[in-house]
C-alpha positions in Angstrom: -21.1 51.0 41.5 -21.9 50.9 45.0 -19.3 53.5 46.9 -17.5 51.8 49.1 -17.1 54.7 51.7 -20.8 54.9 51.8 -21.1 51.3 52.6 -18.2 51.3 55.3 -20.3 54.3 57.1 -23.7 52.8 57.0 -21.7 49.8 58.8 -20.1 52.3 61.5 -23.4 53.3 62.1 -25.7 50.0 62.7 -22.3 49.0 65.0 -22.8 51.9 66.5 -26.3 51.6 67.2 -25.8 48.4 68.7 -23.1 49.7 71.4 -25.8 52.0 72.3 -28.7 50.3 72.2 -27.4 46.3 72.7 -24.4 47.0 74.3 -23.1 42.9 74.7 -23.9 42.6 70.5 -22.1 46.0 70.3 -18.9 45.2 72.5 -18.3 41.6 70.5 -19.3 43.9 67.3 -16.3 45.5 68.0 -13.7 42.6 68.4 -14.6 42.0 64.8 -12.5 43.5 61.8 -14.9 44.6 59.1 -13.8 43.0 55.8 -15.9 43.5 52.5 -16.4 39.9 50.6 -18.7 40.3 46.8 -18.7 36.5 47.1 -20.7 35.7 50.3 -24.4 36.3 49.8 -24.8 38.7 53.1 -22.9 38.4 56.1 -20.4 36.1 57.8 -17.8 35.6 60.6 -15.4 32.7 62.0 -15.1 34.7 65.1 -12.1 37.1 64.1 -13.8 38.7 60.8 -16.9 39.8 60.1 -17.0 39.5 56.2 -20.0 41.2 54.3 -21.6 41.6 50.9 -21.4 45.7 50.1 -24.4 45.2 47.8 -26.3 42.9 50.9 -25.8 46.5 52.9 -26.8 48.7 50.5 -30.2 47.3 49.8 -30.9 46.8 54.0 -31.6 49.1 56.7 -29.4 50.1 59.2 -32.1 48.3 61.5 -31.7 45.3 59.5 -28.1 45.2 59.1 -27.2 45.7 63.1 -29.8 42.8 63.7 -27.7 40.7 61.0 -24.4 41.7 62.7 -26.2 40.7 66.6 -27.2 37.4 64.8 -23.5 36.5 63.6 -22.7 38.0 67.4 -24.7 34.7 68.4 -23.0 32.4 66.9 -20.0 33.5 68.4 -21.4 33.7 72.2 -22.6 30.3 71.9 -19.6 29.3 70.4 -20.8 27.3 67.1 -17.6 28.4 64.8 -15.5 26.1 67.4 -18.3 23.3 67.5 -19.1 22.0 63.8 -16.4 19.3 63.8 -17.1 17.2 60.4 -20.3 17.9 60.2 -22.1 19.6 57.1 -21.3 23.3 56.9 -24.6 24.1 55.1 -26.9 21.6 57.4 -24.8 23.1 60.4 -25.1 26.7 59.3 -29.1 26.1 59.5 -28.9 24.3 62.9 -27.2 27.2 63.8 -29.3 29.8 62.5 -32.2 28.0 64.5 -30.8 28.0 67.9 -30.0 31.4 68.4 -33.5 32.7 66.3 -35.4 33.1 69.8 -32.2 34.3 71.7 -32.5 37.0 68.6 -35.9 38.0 69.3 -36.0 37.6 73.1 -33.3 40.9 72.7 -35.3 42.9 70.6 -34.4 42.7 67.3 -37.1 41.7 64.4 -35.3 38.2 62.6 -33.9 39.4 59.2 -36.3 38.7 56.5 -36.2 34.8 55.9 -34.4 34.2 59.3 -35.4 30.6 60.0 -37.5 30.1 62.8 -38.9 27.2 64.4 -40.8 27.5 68.0 -40.0 23.7 68.9 -36.6 24.3 68.4 -35.9 27.3 70.9 -33.5 26.5 73.9 -32.2 24.0 72.4 -28.1 23.1 71.0 -27.2 23.3 67.8 -26.1 19.7 68.3 -29.7 18.9 69.4 -30.9 20.7 66.2 -29.2 19.1 64.0 -29.3 15.9 64.6 -33.3 16.0 64.1 -32.4 17.8 60.6 -30.2 14.9 59.9 -33.0 12.2 60.7 -35.1 14.0 58.7 -32.5 13.6 55.6 -32.1 9.8 56.6 -36.0 9.5 56.6 -36.9 11.4 53.1 -33.8 9.5 51.7 -33.7 5.5 53.1 -31.9 6.3 56.5 -28.2 5.9 57.0 -25.0 6.7 55.0 -22.8 9.6 56.4 -23.4 13.3 56.2 -20.6 13.3 53.0 -22.7 10.5 51.0 -25.9 11.9 52.0 -24.6 15.1 50.4 -23.0 13.1 47.4 -26.9 11.8 46.7 -28.5 15.5 46.3 -28.8 18.0 43.8 -25.8 20.4 43.4 -28.0 23.8 43.2 -30.2 23.3 46.8 -26.7 24.6 48.0 -28.1 27.6 50.6 -25.9 30.5 50.3 -22.3 31.3 49.2 -18.8 30.7 50.4 -17.2 28.6 52.7 -20.3 27.3 54.3 -21.7 26.0 50.9 -23.2 22.3 50.5 -26.5 20.9 49.3 -27.2 18.8 52.4 -29.3 21.7 54.2 -31.6 22.1 51.4 -33.4 18.5 51.7 -34.3 19.8 56.1 -37.2 20.0 57.8 -38.7 23.8 57.0 -39.0 26.5 59.7 -42.3 27.4 60.5 -43.4 31.0 59.4 -43.2 33.8 61.9 -46.4 34.7 64.6 -47.7 37.6 62.7 -47.4 40.9 64.5 -44.0 40.0 66.3 -40.7 40.6 66.4 -40.3 37.6 64.4 -42.6 38.7 61.4 -40.0 39.4 58.5 -40.8 39.9 54.5 -42.2 37.0 52.3 -39.1 36.9 50.1 -35.2 36.6 50.7 -32.8 39.0 49.5 -31.4 38.3 46.4 -27.4 38.0 46.3 -25.0 40.0 44.8 -24.3 37.4 42.4 -28.1 37.0 41.1 -28.9 33.5 43.0 -32.9 33.4 43.6 -34.5 31.6 46.5 -34.9 28.3 46.3 -37.5 26.5 47.8 -36.9 23.5 50.1 -38.7 19.6 49.7 -40.7 20.0 53.0 -42.3 23.0 52.4 -42.9 26.3 50.9 -40.6 27.9 53.4 -37.0 28.7 51.4 -34.3 26.7 53.3 -31.5 28.9 53.3 -29.4 30.1 56.1 -29.1 33.8 57.0 -25.9 34.9 57.5 -23.2 32.2 58.3 -21.4 30.9 60.8 -17.7 29.5 59.7 -15.1 27.9 61.5 -12.3 29.5 62.9 -9.5 30.3 60.9 -7.5 28.0 63.5 -8.7 25.2 63.4 -7.4 23.0 60.1 -8.3 19.8 61.7 -4.4 19.4 63.3 -5.0 21.5 66.3 -4.1 20.3 69.4 -6.7 20.1 72.2 -4.8 22.8 73.8 -5.1 25.4 70.9 -8.3 24.4 71.1 -9.1 25.1 74.7 -6.8 28.2 74.2 -9.2 29.7 71.5 -12.0 28.4 74.3 -10.8 30.2 77.0 -10.0 33.9 75.2 -13.5 33.7 73.3 -15.4 33.3 76.9 -13.4 36.0 78.4 -14.3 38.1 75.6 -17.4 37.4 76.0 -17.9 37.7 79.6 -16.7 41.0 79.7 -19.1 42.1 77.1 -21.9 40.7 79.2 -20.1 42.0 82.8 -20.0 45.3 80.9 -23.7 44.8 79.2 -25.2 44.0 82.6 -23.8 46.9 84.3 -25.9 48.9 82.5 -29.3 46.9 83.0 -29.7 45.8 79.5 -28.1 41.8 79.4 -31.0 40.0 77.4 -32.1 37.3 80.5 -31.9 34.3 78.5 -29.3 35.1 77.0 -27.4 35.4 80.2 -28.6 32.3 81.5 -27.0 30.6 78.6 -23.5 32.2 79.1 -23.6 31.9 82.5 -24.1 27.4 82.3 -20.9 27.7 79.1 -18.7 29.6 81.4 -19.4 27.7 85.0 -17.2 25.6 86.2 -17.6 21.7 86.2 -17.9 19.6 89.1 -15.7 16.6 89.6 -16.8 13.8 87.2 -17.0 11.4 90.0 -18.5 13.1 92.6 -21.6 13.8 90.0 -21.2 10.0 88.8 -22.0 9.1 92.0 -24.5 11.2 93.0 -26.2 10.8 89.7 -26.9 6.8 90.2 -27.0 7.0 94.0 -29.9 9.3 94.0 -31.9 6.1 92.0 -30.6 4.0 94.8 -33.5 2.7 97.7 -32.6 2.8 100.7 -33.4 -0.5 102.8 -33.5 -0.2 106.7 -33.2 -2.6 109.5 -33.7 -2.1 113.6 -31.6 -4.4 114.6 -29.2 -2.9 115.3 -31.0 0.4 115.6 -29.4 4.3 114.4 -26.5 4.9 117.0 -27.1 8.5 115.7 -30.5 9.0 117.6 -29.9 6.5 120.7 -28.8 9.5 123.0 -32.7 11.5 122.6 -34.4 8.3 123.7 -35.0 7.9 120.1 -34.6 4.3 118.3 -35.1 4.4 114.7 -33.6 1.5 112.3 -30.5 2.5 110.4 -29.8 1.9 106.7 -28.8 -1.7 105.7 -28.5 -1.7 102.3 -29.0 0.7 99.0 -31.0 -1.3 96.1 -30.3 0.4 92.6 -32.0 -2.3 90.8 -30.7 -2.7 87.2 -28.4 -0.7 85.7 -27.9 -0.3 81.6 -24.2 0.8 80.9 -23.6 1.2 76.8 -20.0 1.4 75.7 -19.3 3.1 72.1 -17.3 0.6 70.3 -16.8 3.0 67.6 -13.0 2.5 68.5 -12.9 6.4 69.3 -13.0 5.8 72.9 -10.2 6.4 75.5 -9.3 3.6 77.1 -7.1 5.4 79.9 -10.8 6.9 80.4 -12.6 4.0 80.6 -11.0 2.1 82.4 -10.8 5.2 85.2 -14.5 5.2 85.1 -15.0 1.1 85.4 -13.0 1.7 88.5 -15.2 4.8 90.0 -18.4 2.5 88.5 -17.6 -0.5 90.5 -16.8 1.2 93.4 -20.1 2.8 93.1 -22.0 -0.3 92.7 -20.9 -2.2 95.0 -22.5 -0.5 97.7 -25.9 -1.3 96.4 -27.5 -4.0 95.3 -27.7 -4.0 91.7 -27.4 -6.0 88.6 -25.1 -4.1 85.8 -26.3 -4.6 82.0 -23.5 -3.4 79.8 -24.1 -3.3 76.0 -21.1 -2.7 73.3 -22.5 -0.7 70.6 -21.6 1.0 67.5 -23.8 1.3 64.3 -25.2 -2.3 66.5 -25.6 -4.0 69.4 -22.7 -6.7 69.0 -22.3 -7.9 72.7 -24.8 -8.1 76.3 -23.1 -8.9 79.6 -25.0 -8.8 82.8 -22.7 -8.5 85.9 -23.3 -8.6 89.5 -21.5 -7.6 92.8 -20.5 -10.9 93.3 -18.4 -10.9 89.8 -14.7 -9.3 89.9 -13.7 -5.9 89.8 -15.3 -4.6 86.2 -13.0 -4.4 83.6 -14.2 -3.6 80.0 -12.4 -3.7 76.8 -15.0 -2.5 73.8 -13.9 -4.3 70.5 -15.9 -2.6 67.3 -14.7 -0.2 65.1 -17.8 0.3 62.9 -19.9 4.1 62.4 -21.9 5.3 65.7 -25.9 5.2 66.2 -27.7 5.5 69.5 -30.7 4.2 68.5 -29.8 0.1 69.1 -28.6 0.1 72.2 -31.9 2.1 73.3 -34.0 -0.5 71.1 -32.0 -2.9 72.5 -32.3 -2.3 76.1 -36.9 -2.2 75.3 -36.2 -5.0 73.5 -34.9 -6.9 77.0 -37.4 -5.6 78.7 -35.7 -3.9 81.1 -36.7 -0.9 83.1 -33.6 0.6 84.1 -33.0 3.2 87.0 -30.9 4.6 84.8 -29.1 4.4 81.6 -25.1 5.5 81.8 -23.7 5.9 77.8 -19.9 6.1 77.9 -19.1 7.9 74.2 -17.4 10.7 72.3 -20.9 11.9 71.0 -19.4 12.2 67.5 -23.0 11.0 66.6 -26.2 12.8 65.4 -28.7 9.1 66.0 -30.7 9.8 68.5 -34.1 7.8 69.7 -36.4 9.5 71.3 -35.8 10.6 74.6 -36.9 6.9 77.1 -39.0 7.5 80.2 -35.9 7.1 82.5 -33.2 9.1 83.4 -30.1 9.0 81.0 -26.3 9.8 81.7 -23.9 10.4 78.8 -20.1 9.8 79.9 -18.1 12.0 77.4 -14.9 12.8 77.7 -13.7 16.5 78.3 -13.2 17.6 75.1 -16.6 16.8 73.8 -18.2 20.0 72.8 -21.6 18.6 71.4 -24.8 18.2 73.8 -27.2 15.4 73.2 -30.7 16.1 73.1 -31.8 14.6 76.5 -30.0 13.6 79.7 -27.4 15.0 82.1 -23.1 14.8 80.6 -20.8 13.8 82.9 -16.9 14.6 81.4 -13.8 12.8 81.9 -10.7 14.0 82.6 
C-alpha cells in the first residue's frame, strides 16, 4: 500500500522543481488544489483542482511528475478547460494534447511516456486539430453524423484513460507520429499502466497507442446553463492569473518564447470589428485613377498627378450560416457595415445561405437596395459545401466572408483566396485558416 505522506511529499518536490526551474509553470501549479484520485489514470485538472492517481505518482520520477503537471498547466494557459463546449471529451483531450506537445518541449521538458506528438500540428489551436481528427473519423466511418452518433458506433472498450473525460471517440482518431530519436520528445515505448490495471490499446490507424496523457476537464462552474457574463468572468480571472505568472517568469528571464507569444495573443485587446472588417475588405480593392480632375493634394507643389476615381473589388463571396444559431441583431449590424463598405467599391456580392448544404445563392450589386439578409435554414452545420459551391460557380473572389458562430468542425482545405470568419464575441473556437473578426 502506498503511503499517502510519501506520495504527497513527492508531489510537493515536483511542484517545487517547477517553481525553481520553470517559474511560470510553478506559479500556475501553486494555484491548483491537489487531490488524490485513484479513479483517474494519471493526472487531471479542471482549472481549480490538480487530481492525481497516487499509484501513478509513485511509479514516476519527480522529473516525469513535473513534466505532466506542466502539461496540465499548458491546458489551462490555453484555456482548454473553458473551450470544449459540446465536443467529444476524449477526442477534445487528444486534440489538446497535440496542441501543447511542442510548447512543452520548447519549455525544456521531456514529454511523458506515450505523450502524442505530431510535428504537423505544432502551433495549431486545439479546435483546428479536433477538426482534423474528427474528419479522419468521418472518412473511416462513412462521413457525417454527430460526435454522439460516431461515438455510439465505436467499440466501448477503446476509450483512452479514465475518469470524467472518457468516451471512445478518440481511439479512432489519427495516431501520433513517434517522437524524434534523441530529442526531448523521446519517451519510453510503453505507456504507463493505470491503477486499475488497464492495458494500452492500439488505435486503428497505426501501432502507436491513441490515448491522451493527463486529462483536461471542464471547469466545474461550466454547467451548460451559465450566462455569458459568468463565462467571461472565468476567462478574465484565468487570464489575470496567467499574466501574473507570465510577468513573474519574464522578470526572472525564464519564460519560453513560443508560450509567451501565444499568451500575449490571447490577452491582446481586440480592435473595433467594423474597422477590422473595412480594413480586410478594402485591402483587396484596386484603385482606379483619372487625370480629370487631377489630384489637388499635390498641385501646390507643381505636381499634376491623377486623382483616385473609384475602387474596384470585383467579386466578393458572403456565406451565411443558416443552422439556426446565428444572432439576427449581429447579422443586421454586419449587413449595414458591409453595405457601407461595398457602396464605395465596384463589386458584386455573391451571397450563399448554407447549413449542412447550400440552400440559396443570390448576387447583389451597388445598384441594389441596402443589404438586408434573412437566413432560412435550421439544419446541421458543415463549412465545406459553401466553398465547394464557390468553386463550382467558377468564382475567383477577392475574398470570402463567412458569417457563423464556429459551432462546427467540418472545414475544407484552405482555399487560394483570403477568408474572413465573422463570429460573435462569445466564440472561443479558432478556424484552421483565415482571419477572424468578432462582433459585439
